[in-house]
N, C-alpha and C positions, 0 to 999 in steps of 0.2 A: 609494516608501518611505512608510510610515505614520507620521505625525507625532504630536505630543502629543495632539491632539484625537482621533486614532484610538485611541491607547492609553487615553484616558479613556473613550471609548465602549466599548472592550473590557472595561474594568473594571466598567462598569455591569451591573446584573442584567437580563438579557434576559427578555422576556415570551414565553409560548407563542404560537405562530402556527398558524392553521388555515386551510386553503384547500379550497374546494369546486369540483370539476371537472365536476359534473353537477347533480343535483337532490337530493343527499344532505342539504343544509342543515347540513352539519357544517363550516362555516367561511366565509371570505370568498369569494364567487363569483369565479371566474377565467375570463375569456373566452380562447379559444384564440388570439385575435389579440393578446393583451397581451404585449408584449415587456418584458424585464427593464429596469428603470431603476434607476440606482445609489441605494441606500438603500431600495429598495422590493422588488418581486417581479414575476415574470413569466417568460415562456419565452425561452430563448436562441435566437439566429438559427440557421438551417440545419436545423431539425428537420423531421420528417415525421410522419405519423400513427403509424408503426411505430418511430420512433426520435426522441425529443425530450428536451430538457433544460429543467428548471424550476429557477429560483434564487430564494432569499429572503435578504435582507440580515439578517445576524446578527453579533453580536460574536464574537470568538475564544472558543472553548470546546468543550465536548462536548454533543451534542444527541441526544435520543431522537426518532427519526423513526418515526411510525406511519402506515402507508399502508393505506387501505381499497381493496382491489382488487375489481373487478367491474363489470358493466354490466347494465342491466335487460333488454337484448335479445340481447346478443352474448357469446360465449365469449371468453376471453382467456388468454394465457400471458405473464406479465410478468417480465422480468428488470430488476433495479434496480442501478445503479451510482451512486456518490457522488463528488463532488469530481473528481479526475483519474482517472476510470475505476476506482475501488475497487469491486470486486464485493461487493454487500451481500446480494442475494437472487437466486437463479437459478431461473427458470422457475416462477413461482407460477401455478398453473392456477385458473381460475374458470369456472363454467358460467353460461349465460344466466340472469339474474335472481338469481344467488347472489353473495354478497359475503363476503370474508374479510379480516381485519386481521392484519398482520404488522408487527413493529417491529424496529429495529436502531439502533445507535449510530454517530454520525459525529463525527469530530474536525475542527474548523474552525480555521484559523490564518491569521495575517497575518505579514509579515516583521518586525514591530516587536519590538524588544528594550528592556527597561528601560535607559535611558541610564546609562552609568557616571558616577561623580562627575567634576567638571571636571578634576581632575588625574590621573585614572586612564585607562589604555589601554582600548581596546575600541570598540564601535560601538553605534548605536541601531537597527540593522536588519540582518537577514541579507542577505548579498550574493547576491541572486537574479539570474537572467539573463532575457533576453527571453522564452525559452520559459516560464519560471515566471510571468512577468507576463501572458503571453497565455493561460495555462491557468487552471484552476479550483482550484489547490492552495494559492495564497498570496493570497487576496483577502478581501473583507469580506462574503462571502455563502456560503451553503450551497447547493450545486448537486447536483441529482438528475437522473440519466439513466434513461429508461424505454425498454426495448427488447423486441424479440420481436413479440408481438401484444398490446401493453400496453392494459390496461383499468384506469384509475385513477379512483376516485370522489372521494377526498379525501386530504389530507395534513395531519398535525399534527406540529409541530416544537416540542419542549420542551427547555429547558436542563436538564442533569442532571450528576451527578458519577458516575464509574465508574473502576475500575482501568484503567490504560492500558498497552498494549504499544507502546512507542516503537521505531521501526526506524531504525537508522543504517547506511548502506551505500551501494552503488554502483548501476550500471544494472541489475544482476540482482535488485535488491531494490525499486527505486523504483516509484512510481506513474507508469508510462509514459503520456505525454499522448495518444498517438494510435496507432491501429491501423497496422501489425499487431504492433508491439512490445508485450510484456506481461511482467510480473515477478511473482515469487511473493508479494511484499509486498502487491500490490493484489488478489490472489485470497484471501489469508488471512482477511479479515473474513467472507466467506461461509461459512467453516468453523467459526466461533465463534458462541456464543449472543449474546443481546442484553444481557448483563450486563457485557461487557468491550468496550473500544474500541481500535482500532489507529490509531496516529498515525505515518504513514509519512513520515519526514524524509529518506529516502535520495535520492540524486541521481546521475544518469548522469555518469560520468567522475570521481567523487569518490574520494579516498584518505583514509587515516587522517589525514594531514597537512592536506590541503585542506579536509576537513570541519571542521577546527579554524579555519583561516584564513578560511573563508567565513562563520564564526560560526554554522554549522548546529548544532554541538554546544552552543554557548551558548544557542541557541533551545530545544533540548530541556531543558537544565538549568534554564532560566528557568521552566519549567512543570511539570517532573516532580515527583511527589509521593511521600512514603513509601508503600511498597507497590506502586508502579508497576514496570514491567519495561522494561529497555533491551536489545534484541536488537542485537548488533553483528556485522556481516559485511562485511569488506573483504579485498581480496587481488588481484582481477583487475587493478587499476590500480597497486596498491602494488608489485607484482612487477616493474614495467617499469623496468629500469635505464636505458632511454633517456629516462626522465622524471627527471632528476637531482634536481629540487627536491622530489619526493615519493616517490622510491624508498625502500623499507625492506627490509633483509635479514632473513632468518628467524632468524638467530642472536641478534641484539641489538635492532635498532630496531623490527621488527614486533611482537614481544612487549612491548617497552617501551611503545609507544604504546597497545597494547591494555590494558596494565595501567593506564595513565592513565585510559582510558575507564571501566574497571571501578571504579577508585577514585572517580572523580567521581560515578558512579551510587550507590555505596555511601555516600558522604558525605552524600547526600540521602535515605538510607533506601530507595532503589530497588534492585531486583534485577537485576544484569547477567546476560546470557545470551550465550554465544559461538556463532556459526554458522560452520561451515566453508564456504568458497566452492564453488559448484557447478562441476562440470567442464565444459569445452568439449567439443563434439561432434567428437572426433578419435579415429577407430577405427584399430587396428593391423590387421595382416594376418589375425589370428585372431578378429576381430570383438569385441575387447576395447577399452575406452576407454584411450587412451594419456594418462596423467595430465599435465596442465600446471600443476596447482595442488597437487601432492603435498606439496612441502616446506612450503608455507604452511598447508595443512590439518593436517599433522602438528604444526606449531608451535602451532596453535590447540588441538588435542587436548591437547598437553602443558601448555599454559597453563591450560586449563580444569581439569585435574586438580590442578595446583599451587595455583590460586586457589580451588578448590572452587566452581566456577561451572558451572551446567548447560550441557551441550553439545548442540547440534543439529548432527549430522554430515551435512550436506547433500551434502558432497563424496562420501561413500560412497554415499549414496542415489541421487545422479544417475548415478553409474557403473552402478548396478543398473538404473535406469530405462532409460537409453539402450541398454545391452546387451540388456535384455529386449525392447525395441522393435526393435532391430537397425539395421544400417547403412542398409537400404533405406527403412524407414518413419520412422526418427528425424528426417530432415530436416523432416518435417511438424510437428515440435515447435519449429521455429526460424523466425526471420524469413527472408524472401526464399527460401523453399523450401529452406532449409538452407545457402545460400551464406554466411550469417552463422552461424558456429558457436558464438557466445557468447550471443546475445540470443534469448530465447524468444518465441513467439507465445502466443495465449490457451491453446491446448491444452498446450503445454509448461509454461507458468506454472502452470496448474491442477495438473499432476502434481507440480511442485516444491512448491507450497503444500500439497498433500496429504501429501507427505513431511514437511514442516515440522510440520503439524498432528499427524501420527502421533508424531513425536518429542516434541512438547509433551505429548501424552497419556502417553507412556512415561516421560519424564524430568523433568517439572515437575509434581509432585502438586498444587500450588496452582492451576495453570491447567488441569489435565486435565479437571475437570468442565465447563469452558466449551467444549470441543471437541465439536461436534455432527455432524461428518461421519463416515461409516462408516469402519471400520478399513481401512488402506491398506498394502499390501505392495509396496515398491519393486521387488522382484524379479518381481512379477506385476502390472504396471500395466495399465489398460485401453488399448486401441489408440487412436491419435489420432482415428479415425473414430467412436469411441464417446463422444467429448467434444464438446459443443456449447455454446459461449458466444456469444450474439449480439454482433455487432460494433458498436462505438461509432460515433458520427457522425464524430468526428475521425479523419483519416487522414494519414499522412506516410510517404513512401518513404525518408526519411533514416534512417540508422543512429543509434542512441543514441550519445552520447559515450562514449569508452572502448571497449575490445574485449578 
């Protein structure tokens, strides 16, 4: 838990940071042997020449990261992820002796909340778990991961302000901490330009109710600003009647809780967006997806029309994607070679994020100019073999919470 001193530090105006990894002279020289020390900067343990993580201590906020790629003698192809494996840049090529600069925005957060008045209910921190504490998503530093054949000359980190897309959801949305699990929320940043930032607050196993009781929505509402966006996607865990404390039915409680999220965003001048839950990979005898989220997706569609809220119909798009790929190849889009029918791997998450980005371009005019990926047709997706995203250092065979 971050105490009062941590909150005061987060409130301070951070200064730009610059780091030099070679002979560029564009920042503080950083030796490859320097490990991160709390409050400072350095490399995280466990990296190699082709897969390493670098962290710098910064207060909570949004940062523009500018990376100068290249090497005087060697070619490179560098993929960049931030925090908990959020994909920022995919396969940036450089030739020997040639350098190129690219920038992107990263949201950094801690678990701290403004403490409520002495007589008021609430808490002073999000109720994070051990995985959150061990990962890079809820800490006092900005972490960058460089993969592929990385050639990094220098990094500049500058505080900034930008419109923010907040994500509230479950395991199909969250920044999954370790390979092979991946979700659309952590792929989306690579499909947007460097004028907008994604703040992914989703969490595996969460429901509309538990997202409230864990104070995760409180965290979003404590920082969301007028003009920001709140994407809301729940359903996979909410539909479980065997979870009596968090179950919601499609007739009354599911839309009621969604209305509350919408109202809280609007009260702060932010724009709510509803996302229908992706389908699970369950095929019928005719090669069609047998819907497990049908009633919940239809409830979201109905509520979006009623509330005049933009709709991202991922449920419809995932049916098209999985049916187009087919029963034989679609397991390659999921964890454990498809024995997990809910949680995607990198390739599956990339396709779902592509569908999200295309829906943003079509349905949200204010955000459409920020979508930089080529047009995507869910009925004609690329095959899994055509998608390559370098794997992160962290690995876990454990399934994400929820299913």
